[in-house]
C-alpha positions in Angstrom: 1.0 21.9 -17.5 1.7 22.4 -21.1 3.2 19.0 -21.9 4.7 15.8 -20.5 8.0 14.5 -21.6 9.6 11.2 -20.6 13.2 12.2 -21.2 14.9 8.9 -20.4 12.9 7.3 -23.2 12.5 10.3 -25.5 11.6 9.5 -29.0 9.1 10.4 -31.7 5.9 8.7 -31.0 2.4 9.2 -29.7 2.2 11.6 -26.7 0.2 9.0 -24.8 3.4 6.9 -24.5 5.1 9.7 -22.4 1.9 10.0 -20.3 2.0 6.2 -19.9 5.5 6.4 -18.5 4.6 9.2 -16.2 1.6 7.2 -15.0 3.9 4.2 -14.3 6.1 6.5 -12.2 3.1 7.2 -10.0 2.2 3.5 -9.4 3.9 3.5 -6.0 1.5 6.3 -4.9 -1.6 4.3 -5.7 -4.3 4.3 -8.3 -5.8 7.6 -7.1 -2.6 9.4 -7.9 -2.4 7.8 -11.4 -6.0 8.8 -12.1 -5.5 12.4 -10.8 -2.5 12.9 -13.1 -4.3 11.4 -16.1 -7.4 13.6 -15.5 -5.2 16.7 -15.1 -3.4 15.9 -18.4 -6.6 15.3 -20.2 -8.2 18.5 -18.8 -5.3 20.7 -19.7 -4.6 19.2 -23.2 -8.0 18.3 -24.3 -6.6 14.9 -25.4 -8.0 11.5 -24.4 -5.5 9.1 -22.8 -5.1 5.9 -24.8 -4.8 2.8 -22.5 -2.6 1.2 -25.1 0.3 3.2 -23.5 -0.3 1.4 -20.2 0.0 -2.0 -21.8 3.2 -1.0 -23.6 4.7 0.7 -20.6 4.0 -2.2 -18.2 5.2 -4.8 -20.7 8.4 -2.8 -21.1 9.1 -2.9 -17.4 8.6 -6.6 -16.8 12.3 -7.6 -17.3 13.3 -5.2 -14.5 10.6 -6.5 -12.2 12.1 -10.0 -12.4 15.2 -9.0 -10.6 13.6 -6.4 -8.3 9.9 -7.1 -7.9 7.8 -4.1 -6.7 6.3 -4.2 -3.2 2.9 -5.9 -3.0 0.8 -2.7 -2.9 2.6 -1.4 -6.1 2.2 -4.7 -7.8 -1.5 -4.6 -7.1 -1.7 -1.1 -8.8 0.3 -2.4 -11.8 -2.0 -5.4 -12.1 -5.1 -3.3 -11.8 -4.0 -0.7 -14.3 -3.0 -3.4 -16.8 -6.4 -5.2 -16.4 -8.2 -1.9 -16.9 -6.2 -1.1 -20.0 -6.8 -4.5 -21.5 -10.5 -4.3 -20.8 -10.7 -0.8 -22.3 -8.9 -2.0 -25.4 -11.0 -5.1 -26.0 
């Protein structure tokens, strides 16, 4: 892995924002998949993931969840990741 790009939302900004979107795409696969991806990204880039990107990514998806809520297991992952991010930032 040399980089991660979130093409649908490509813009100039912090790399962690793209990693945050990729993490969100892994929510249906559970927290272990999210953690493995993040650890692999950190190991390969030498960067540290900023939990701010989880908060921004999850907030950005809330409108879409109103019309089509995620299944309960995925919702649990979203809530867990958000709580962890808020805790890490406080």
